[in-house]
ChimeraX commands (.cxc) that place a marker at each C-alpha (Angstrom):
marker #1 position -30.90,9.96,-39.86 radius 0.5
marker #1 position -30.00,12.76,-37.46 radius 0.5
marker #1 position -30.06,10.35,-34.48 radius 0.5
marker #1 position -27.76,7.90,-36.27 radius 0.5
marker #1 position -25.32,10.70,-37.07 radius 0.5
marker #1 position -25.39,11.91,-33.44 radius 0.5
marker #1 position -24.82,8.33,-32.23 radius 0.5
marker #1 position -21.94,7.95,-34.70 radius 0.5
marker #1 position -20.33,11.19,-33.46 radius 0.5
marker #1 position -20.80,10.13,-29.84 radius 0.5
marker #1 position -19.22,6.70,-30.43 radius 0.5
marker #1 position -16.34,8.25,-32.41 radius 0.5
marker #1 position -15.69,10.75,-29.60 radius 0.5
marker #1 position -15.88,7.95,-27.02 radius 0.5
marker #1 position -13.41,5.78,-28.95 radius 0.5
marker #1 position -10.98,8.66,-29.44 radius 0.5
marker #1 position -11.17,9.58,-25.74 radius 0.5
marker #1 position -10.47,5.99,-24.67 radius 0.5
marker #1 position -7.55,5.75,-27.11 radius 0.5
marker #1 position -6.04,9.04,-25.87 radius 0.5
marker #1 position -6.35,7.93,-22.23 radius 0.5
marker #1 position -4.73,4.57,-23.00 radius 0.5
marker #1 position -1.87,6.35,-24.79 radius 0.5
marker #1 position -1.23,8.74,-21.90 radius 0.5
marker #1 position -1.22,5.97,-19.29 radius 0.5
marker #1 position 1.32,3.95,-21.28 radius 0.5
marker #1 position 3.48,6.96,-22.18 radius 0.5
marker #1 position 7.13,6.85,-21.11 radius 0.5
marker #1 position 8.16,8.57,-17.89 radius 0.5
marker #1 position 8.55,12.31,-18.15 radius 0.5
marker #1 position 11.93,13.96,-18.23 radius 0.5
marker #1 position 11.43,15.20,-14.67 radius 0.5
marker #1 position 10.60,11.66,-13.48 radius 0.5
marker #1 position 13.75,10.33,-15.18 radius 0.5
marker #1 position 15.85,13.14,-13.70 radius 0.5
marker #1 position 14.53,12.38,-10.21 radius 0.5
marker #1 position 15.25,8.66,-10.69 radius 0.5
marker #1 position 18.85,9.35,-11.75 radius 0.5
marker #1 position 19.36,11.73,-8.81 radius 0.5
marker #1 position 17.94,9.04,-6.52 radius 0.5
marker #1 position 20.62,6.60,-7.69 radius 0.5
marker #1 position 23.32,9.13,-6.78 radius 0.5
marker #1 position 21.80,9.94,-3.38 radius 0.5
marker #1 position 21.53,6.21,-2.66 radius 0.5
marker #1 position 25.19,5.79,-3.61 radius 0.5
marker #1 position 26.22,8.66,-1.33 radius 0.5
marker #1 position 24.30,7.13,1.59 radius 0.5
marker #1 position 25.83,3.69,0.95 radius 0.5
marker #1 position 29.35,5.17,0.82 radius 0.5
marker #1 position 28.83,7.02,4.09 radius 0.5
marker #1 position 27.83,3.81,5.86 radius 0.5
marker #1 position 30.93,2.18,4.32 radius 0.5
marker #1 position 28.86,-0.25,2.23 radius 0.5
marker #1 position 30.88,-0.47,-0.98 radius 0.5
marker #1 position 28.73,-3.24,-2.47 radius 0.5
marker #1 position 25.56,-1.12,-2.07 radius 0.5
marker #1 position 27.44,1.86,-3.57 radius 0.5
marker #1 position 28.36,-0.29,-6.58 radius 0.5
marker #1 position 24.68,-1.17,-7.12 radius 0.5
marker #1 position 24.42,2.18,-8.91 radius 0.5
marker #1 position 26.76,0.91,-11.62 radius 0.5
marker #1 position 25.86,-1.37,-14.51 radius 0.5
marker #1 position 27.06,-4.83,-13.47 radius 0.5
marker #1 position 28.66,-5.62,-16.81 radius 0.5
marker #1 position 32.13,-6.15,-18.29 radius 0.5
marker #1 position 31.23,-3.23,-20.58 radius 0.5
marker #1 position 31.10,-0.66,-17.75 radius 0.5
marker #1 position 33.91,1.90,-18.14 radius 0.5
marker #1 position 35.52,3.96,-15.38 radius 0.5
marker #1 position 38.15,6.60,-16.15 radius 0.5
marker #1 position 40.19,8.24,-13.39 radius 0.5
marker #1 position 43.75,9.47,-12.99 radius 0.5
marker #1 position 44.61,8.75,-16.64 radius 0.5
marker #1 position 43.66,5.09,-16.08 radius 0.5
marker #1 position 40.80,3.14,-17.53 radius 0.5
marker #1 position 38.98,0.34,-15.73 radius 0.5
marker #1 position 36.78,-1.92,-17.84 radius 0.5
marker #1 position 34.00,-3.83,-16.15 radius 0.5
marker #1 position 32.05,-3.76,-12.93 radius 0.5
marker #1 position 34.44,-6.10,-11.10 radius 0.5
marker #1 position 37.53,-4.07,-12.07 radius 0.5
marker #1 position 35.78,-0.91,-10.87 radius 0.5
marker #1 position 34.89,-2.54,-7.55 radius 0.5
marker #1 position 38.48,-3.78,-7.19 radius 0.5
marker #1 position 39.78,-0.24,-7.83 radius 0.5
marker #1 position 37.47,1.20,-5.16 radius 0.5
marker #1 position 38.53,-1.50,-2.69 radius 0.5
marker #1 position 42.24,-0.87,-3.33 radius 0.5
marker #1 position 41.86,2.91,-3.08 radius 0.5
marker #1 position 39.45,3.22,-0.14 radius 0.5
marker #1 position 39.08,-0.05,1.78 radius 0.5
marker #1 position 42.53,-1.66,1.80 radius 0.5
marker #1 position 44.78,-1.33,4.87 radius 0.5
marker #1 position 45.98,2.23,5.40 radius 0.5
marker #1 position 43.04,3.70,3.48 radius 0.5
marker #1 position 39.60,4.92,4.47 radius 0.5
marker #1 position 36.37,5.79,2.70 radius 0.5
marker #1 position 35.71,9.07,4.51 radius 0.5
marker #1 position 32.43,10.95,4.21 radius 0.5
marker #1 position 31.21,11.53,0.65 radius 0.5
marker #1 position 29.17,14.45,-0.60 radius 0.5
marker #1 position 27.97,15.01,-4.17 radius 0.5
marker #1 position 27.12,18.57,-5.18 radius 0.5
marker #1 position 26.32,20.68,-8.20 radius 0.5
marker #1 position 24.45,17.85,-9.89 radius 0.5
marker #1 position 23.31,18.67,-13.42 radius 0.5
marker #1 position 21.23,15.91,-14.96 radius 0.5
marker #1 position 20.41,16.07,-18.66 radius 0.5
marker #1 position 18.01,13.46,-19.99 radius 0.5
marker #1 position 19.17,12.50,-23.48 radius 0.5
marker #1 position 16.21,10.30,-24.33 radius 0.5
marker #1 position 13.89,7.77,-22.79 radius 0.5
marker #1 position 16.76,5.54,-21.70 radius 0.5
marker #1 position 19.88,7.74,-21.47 radius 0.5
marker #1 position 21.11,10.54,-19.22 radius 0.5
marker #1 position 24.26,12.65,-18.86 radius 0.5
marker #1 position 25.27,13.86,-15.39 radius 0.5
marker #1 position 27.88,16.38,-14.29 radius 0.5
marker #1 position 28.77,17.14,-10.73 radius 0.5
marker #1 position 31.36,17.43,-7.99 radius 0.5
marker #1 position 32.45,15.00,-5.30 radius 0.5
marker #1 position 34.00,15.84,-1.96 radius 0.5
marker #1 position 35.41,13.51,0.68 radius 0.5
marker #1 position 36.09,14.44,4.28 radius 0.5
marker #1 position 38.70,12.15,5.83 radius 0.5
marker #1 position 39.34,11.53,9.54 radius 0.5
marker #1 position 42.75,13.23,9.27 radius 0.5
marker #1 position 41.12,16.44,8.00 radius 0.5
marker #1 position 42.13,16.00,4.36 radius 0.5
marker #1 position 39.44,16.79,1.82 radius 0.5
marker #1 position 40.03,15.13,-1.54 radius 0.5
marker #1 position 37.61,16.43,-4.14 radius 0.5
marker #1 position 37.00,16.72,-7.85 radius 0.5
marker #1 position 34.55,16.57,-10.70 radius 0.5
marker #1 position 32.76,13.77,-12.53 radius 0.5
marker #1 position 30.75,13.11,-15.64 radius 0.5
marker #1 position 28.51,10.07,-15.82 radius 0.5
marker #1 position 26.50,8.37,-18.52 radius 0.5
marker #1 position 23.41,6.54,-17.33 radius 0.5
marker #1 position 21.24,4.03,-19.17 radius 0.5
marker #1 position 17.82,2.87,-18.13 radius 0.5
marker #1 position 17.55,-0.90,-17.79 radius 0.5
marker #1 position 14.54,-2.98,-16.71 radius 0.5
marker #1 position 15.95,-2.88,-13.16 radius 0.5
marker #1 position 16.34,0.90,-13.26 radius 0.5
marker #1 position 18.90,3.61,-14.08 radius 0.5
marker #1 position 22.56,2.51,-13.93 radius 0.5
marker #1 position 25.89,4.24,-14.54 radius 0.5
marker #1 position 27.48,2.79,-17.69 radius 0.5
marker #1 position 30.43,5.22,-17.85 radius 0.5
marker #1 position 32.13,7.24,-15.10 radius 0.5
marker #1 position 34.88,9.78,-15.72 radius 0.5
marker #1 position 36.13,11.17,-12.41 radius 0.5
marker #1 position 38.90,13.68,-11.88 radius 0.5
marker #1 position 40.58,14.74,-8.67 radius 0.5
marker #1 position 41.83,18.21,-7.87 radius 0.5
marker #1 position 45.52,18.44,-7.13 radius 0.5
marker #1 position 46.13,18.40,-3.41 radius 0.5
marker #1 position 48.07,21.28,-1.96 radius 0.5
marker #1 position 50.48,20.22,0.76 radius 0.5
marker link #1:1,2 radius 0.2
marker link #1:2,3 radius 0.2
marker link #1:3,4 radius 0.2
marker link #1:4,5 radius 0.2
marker link #1:5,6 radius 0.2
marker link #1:6,7 radius 0.2
marker link #1:7,8 radius 0.2
marker link #1:8,9 radius 0.2
marker link #1:9,10 radius 0.2
marker link #1:10,11 radius 0.2
marker link #1:11,12 radius 0.2
marker link #1:12,13 radius 0.2
marker link #1:13,14 radius 0.2
marker link #1:14,15 radius 0.2
marker link #1:15,16 radius 0.2
marker link #1:16,17 radius 0.2
marker link #1:17,18 radius 0.2
marker link #1:18,19 radius 0.2
marker link #1:19,20 radius 0.2
marker link #1:20,21 radius 0.2
marker link #1:21,22 radius 0.2
marker link #1:22,23 radius 0.2
marker link #1:23,24 radius 0.2
marker link #1:24,25 radius 0.2
marker link #1:25,26 radius 0.2
marker link #1:26,27 radius 0.2
marker link #1:27,28 radius 0.2
marker link #1:28,29 radius 0.2
marker link #1:29,30 radius 0.2
marker link #1:30,31 radius 0.2
marker link #1:31,32 radius 0.2
marker link #1:32,33 radius 0.2
marker link #1:33,34 radius 0.2
marker link #1:34,35 radius 0.2
marker link #1:35,36 radius 0.2
marker link #1:36,37 radius 0.2
marker link #1:37,38 radius 0.2
marker link #1:38,39 radius 0.2
marker link #1:39,40 radius 0.2
marker link #1:40,41 radius 0.2
marker link #1:41,42 radius 0.2
marker link #1:42,43 radius 0.2
marker link #1:43,44 radius 0.2
marker link #1:44,45 radius 0.2
marker link #1:45,46 radius 0.2
marker link #1:46,47 radius 0.2
marker link #1:47,48 radius 0.2
marker link #1:48,49 radius 0.2
marker link #1:49,50 radius 0.2
marker link #1:50,51 radius 0.2
marker link #1:51,52 radius 0.2
marker link #1:52,53 radius 0.2
marker link #1:53,54 radius 0.2
marker link #1:54,55 radius 0.2
marker link #1:55,56 radius 0.2
marker link #1:56,57 radius 0.2
marker link #1:57,58 radius 0.2
marker link #1:58,59 radius 0.2
marker link #1:59,60 radius 0.2
marker link #1:60,61 radius 0.2
marker link #1:61,62 radius 0.2
marker link #1:62,63 radius 0.2
marker link #1:63,64 radius 0.2
marker link #1:64,65 radius 0.2
marker link #1:65,66 radius 0.2
marker link #1:66,67 radius 0.2
marker link #1:67,68 radius 0.2
marker link #1:68,69 radius 0.2
marker link #1:69,70 radius 0.2
marker link #1:70,71 radius 0.2
marker link #1:71,72 radius 0.2
marker link #1:72,73 radius 0.2
marker link #1:73,74 radius 0.2
marker link #1:74,75 radius 0.2
marker link #1:75,76 radius 0.2
marker link #1:76,77 radius 0.2
marker link #1:77,78 radius 0.2
marker link #1:78,79 radius 0.2
marker link #1:79,80 radius 0.2
marker link #1:80,81 radius 0.2
marker link #1:81,82 radius 0.2
marker link #1:82,83 radius 0.2
marker link #1:83,84 radius 0.2
marker link #1:84,85 radius 0.2
marker link #1:85,86 radius 0.2
marker link #1:86,87 radius 0.2
marker link #1:87,88 radius 0.2
marker link #1:88,89 radius 0.2
marker link #1:89,90 radius 0.2
marker link #1:90,91 radius 0.2
marker link #1:91,92 radius 0.2
marker link #1:92,93 radius 0.2
marker link #1:93,94 radius 0.2
marker link #1:94,95 radius 0.2
marker link #1:95,96 radius 0.2
marker link #1:96,97 radius 0.2
marker link #1:97,98 radius 0.2
marker link #1:98,99 radius 0.2
marker link #1:99,100 radius 0.2
marker link #1:100,101 radius 0.2
marker link #1:101,102 radius 0.2
marker link #1:102,103 radius 0.2
marker link #1:103,104 radius 0.2
marker link #1:104,105 radius 0.2
marker link #1:105,106 radius 0.2
marker link #1:106,107 radius 0.2
marker link #1:107,108 radius 0.2
marker link #1:108,109 radius 0.2
marker link #1:109,110 radius 0.2
marker link #1:110,111 radius 0.2
marker link #1:111,112 radius 0.2
marker link #1:112,113 radius 0.2
marker link #1:113,114 radius 0.2
marker link #1:114,115 radius 0.2
marker link #1:115,116 radius 0.2
marker link #1:116,117 radius 0.2
marker link #1:117,118 radius 0.2
marker link #1:118,119 radius 0.2
marker link #1:119,120 radius 0.2
marker link #1:120,121 radius 0.2
marker link #1:121,122 radius 0.2
marker link #1:122,123 radius 0.2
marker link #1:123,124 radius 0.2
marker link #1:124,125 radius 0.2
marker link #1:125,126 radius 0.2
marker link #1:126,127 radius 0.2
marker link #1:127,128 radius 0.2
marker link #1:128,129 radius 0.2
marker link #1:129,130 radius 0.2
marker link #1:130,131 radius 0.2
marker link #1:131,132 radius 0.2
marker link #1:132,133 radius 0.2
marker link #1:133,134 radius 0.2
marker link #1:134,135 radius 0.2
marker link #1:135,136 radius 0.2
marker link #1:136,137 radius 0.2
marker link #1:137,138 radius 0.2
marker link #1:138,139 radius 0.2
marker link #1:139,140 radius 0.2
marker link #1:140,141 radius 0.2
marker link #1:141,142 radius 0.2
marker link #1:142,143 radius 0.2
marker link #1:143,144 radius 0.2
marker link #1:144,145 radius 0.2
marker link #1:145,146 radius 0.2
marker link #1:146,147 radius 0.2
marker link #1:147,148 radius 0.2
marker link #1:148,149 radius 0.2
marker link #1:149,150 radius 0.2
marker link #1:150,151 radius 0.2
marker link #1:151,152 radius 0.2
marker link #1:152,153 radius 0.2
marker link #1:153,154 radius 0.2
marker link #1:154,155 radius 0.2
marker link #1:155,156 radius 0.2
marker link #1:156,157 radius 0.2
marker link #1:157,158 radius 0.2
marker link #1:158,159 radius 0.2
marker link #1:159,160 radius 0.2
view
């Protein structure tokens, strides 16, 4: 009887150990992993901007008509409208993209598939001007990775 009880305890322990290991290996990514993934999207965007690759920069945004972009008291709805705004503002004749730097990034993971980001942007233009401002972003995690679903960007007033 004692041997059967010992065998029962051993098998119970073994089953519980296997179940716990299976649970931990299928657990969602930690908050620090998610934070690093969101920061990676922003660093990738900064690099794309600085090589003047607007399409690669836009890969950080959700390619959907439901994407929202707020800037300068104007609202753009959709990925294409956001791309068109960037093209008109930075790539059209008489405009330039400059060198972009993000700073002061504060990433707050809101759940397994949502994040809130605050930070600052700074451009250095060839004529020495330095437009800059702040942004808040909402990210969602999709099967293809973290994407910006809402961007609210403000620019500091330029002193002449």
